[in-house]
N, C-alpha and C positions, 0 to 999 in steps of 0.2 A: 867093093862092088856087090859081093854076095850078100853082105849085111843089108845094103840098101834095097836089094831085090826082095829080101825076106820081109822088110818093113813095109814095102809097097804092097805085098800080098796079104798082110795081116788085116782082117775085116774090122778090127777095132779101131784101126787108124783111118778108115774110110769116113768121109763126111756124109754118112748116111743119116737123113733126118730122123729116122725111127730110132737110131741109136743115141740121139742127143736127148738128154733129160729135159723135161719141160721146165720152163721158168716158173718160179713160185708166184702164186696169185697175189695181187696187191691186197693189203689188209682192208677189211670192210670198214666203212666210215663209222665212227663212234656214235652211239645213240645219244640224242640231245638229253640233257638232264631235265627232269620234270620241273615245271615252274611251281615253287612252293610259296610264292608271295614274299612279302617283306616280313621280317622278324626283328623284334626289338628285344633287347636283353631283359630277361625276367618275364617274357610273354611267349606263349606258343600260339601261333596264328597260322591259318591256312586260308586260301581264297574263299572256300565255301563254308567256313565256320562262322558262327556268330561272334560278335565282339566279345572280348574278355569280360568276365563278370565274376562275382563271388556270391556264394550262397548267403541269403539273408540270415541274420542272427537275431535271436530273441534277447531283449534286455535281461540283465540279471535282476534279482528281486529288489535290491537297493535302488537300481536305476528306475525300475518300474514304479516304486513307491515315490521317488522324487519327481518323476514325470507326471504322475497323477496329480500330485500336489501343485506342481507348476501349472498344469493345464487348467485346473479348477480354481485357481486362485487361493490355494492353501488348504483345500479339503483333502483329507486322506482317509484310509480305511482304519478308523480308530473306533474302539469300543471301551467305554469307561476310562477314557484317557490313555489307553494302551494301543500301540501300533500293532495291528493284527498281522502284518507281514513279519514283524519281528517275533511275535508270539508263535507263528507257524514256520519259523525259519528251519527247524529240523525237518518238519514234514515236507517242506519245499526244497530240501537238500541244499540249503545254503551252507557254504564251507564254514566249519568251526575250527579248522586247522589242527584238530586233534584226530578225529576220525575221517574227515573229508578235507581235501585241499582244493578241489575243483568243483564248480557248480554245473549241474546238468542244465544246459540251455535249450533243450528241446521243449517245444510247446505241447507237452503231453496232456492227457486227460485231467490229471490232478492239477496241473498249472491252470488249465482252462476253467476248471471248477472254481478254484480260488479267485481267479481273475473276475469271473462272473459275480461272485459274492462281493468282491471289492467294488466293482462297478455299480452294483445295485445300492450298496451302502453309501458310496461317495455321491452318486447322482441324486439320491434322495435328499441328502443334506444340501447339495449345491442348488437344486431346483427350489427347495423350500426357502433357502436364503435369497434366491433371485426373486421369488414371489413376495417375500417379506421386505424386499428393498435393501437388504444388508449385503448383497453381492451384486456386481454388475459386469461380470466377465462372460456370461453365457447368453442371456437374453438382451443382446446389444441393440437391436433395432425394433423390438416389439414390446407391447404391454402384455402383462400376463394373460389377458383375455383374448388377445389377437389370434386369429386363425388365418388359413389360406384364403378364406372367403372375405373376411373383413379387412385384412391387411396383407395381400399376397406379396407385395414388394418388400415389406418388413420381414416377413417369414423367410423369403428367399435370401435376403441380405444376412439375416441372423444365422441361417444354415451355412451360408458361405463363410461367415466369420468363424463359426464353430469348427468347420473342416480345417480352416487355416490354423486355428489355435491347437487343435488336437492332432492333426495329421501333417501340418506344414504345407498343404496344397492351397494355392490361391486360385479359387474358382470364381468365375463370373456368375452372377445370379441366374443367367440363362444357360450355363454350361450343362450338357447332358449328364455329366458325372454327379450333378446335384439331384438328379431325378430320384435316385434310390432313397436319399435322406428325406426329400419332400414326401415320397410315398410312405415312409415309415411314420413321419409326423401325421400325415392326413389319415392313414389307416388306423393309427392308434386313437385319433379323435373319433373316428367312425365307430369303433367298438367300445368306447368309453363314454359315449354321449357328450362329446365335446369337452372332455376333461383335458384342458391344455397343460396342466401340471403333469399328468400322466404322459402326455404326448412328448413334452420336452424331456422328461425323465427317460423315456424310451430312446430318444435321439442321443442323449448323453451316454447311456449304457452302450448303445451301438457303436459310438465313437471310440469308447475305451476298449471294448472287446474285439474291435476290428484289428487285423494284423498290421495295418498301417500305423497303428498306435504303438504296439509293443515290439515290433520288429524294425530293423534298420539295415 
């Protein structure tokens, strides 16, 4: 009896709300994971990013030489029967697999200089052959004397065919992208007193030195 009385008098055994420890708070709901969009093996993609792409590359010198000959129907940068790209291989850092095993494919100033020299030489030969009637890959829809005033349809069609042959783009004659090539042809005529040979040569050079020709 004495023991029961002592337990009844002990405050720790009273059902006092203040003496009862608080129940633990429920855990906070987990934050939702951010939406990162779909992802395919080998690709890194996010909702706000542009589609995957790669940096455009320049052709190596052998590819450039072959492409020029293919686009012009066989004309290359030759002098006295010697391929100038091969003659300048060391200067253009073409691998010799002794001192160099990799080619610098940046479109630097030296590359641009030699590309311009090659385009001037090749286009001179090509346009002279077209005017002489020994080549028919460039002036496809015009006579040598035609201009935008005398044969606008033929000039536009010839420019469209040239862009397709050199750059791989099929443009309708009324496509706005053809305006710059038409302007190049007409402005060259204007400053050369209607020298159509000079005008078509300028168009040929412009097509070869354009990045759409030597980059892919």
